[in-house]
N, C-alpha and C positions, 0 to 999 in steps of 0.2 A: 101777522098778516091777517088773521081773522078779524081783527078789530078795525081794519081799514074799510070804510064804507065803499061798496061797489067793486071790491076786488074780485068777486066771483065771476065777473064778466070776462076777465082777461084769459083764463083757460079756455073758455068757450070760443072767444074770438080767435085765439091762436089755433085751436083745433079746426075751426071753419076755414081759416086762411090756409093751413097746411093741407086740408082735404081738398079744397077747391083748386089749389095749385097743382096737386098731383092728378086730379081728375082732368083738369085742363091740359096738362102735359100728356096724359094718356090719350086724350082725344086728338091732340096735335100729332102724336106719333102714329096713331092708327089711320089718320086721314092724310098723312104725308104721301106724296107720289112715289110709287114703287120704282119708277124709272130713275128718279133722283137718288133713292137709296142704293140701287144697284150701281149707279155711276160713282157714288161716293165710296162704296165698298171696294171698287176696283182701283182706286187711287194708289194704295200702297203697292199694288202689283204692276203698275205701269212704270217701267224703267226708262222709257224713251222720253219722258217729259223732263224739262229743265225746271229745277226747283228755284 
């Protein structure tokens, strides 16, 4: 693998993609509406809803 020209860019690109995905996911989670999170967390406890 060391003899392939330009192979050193792939680990850098994969790290950047991995890092930006999880940063974006973290931002999405922290900016999500608290009311919606509370509503979704109550779904398993609601017995009166038809599945």
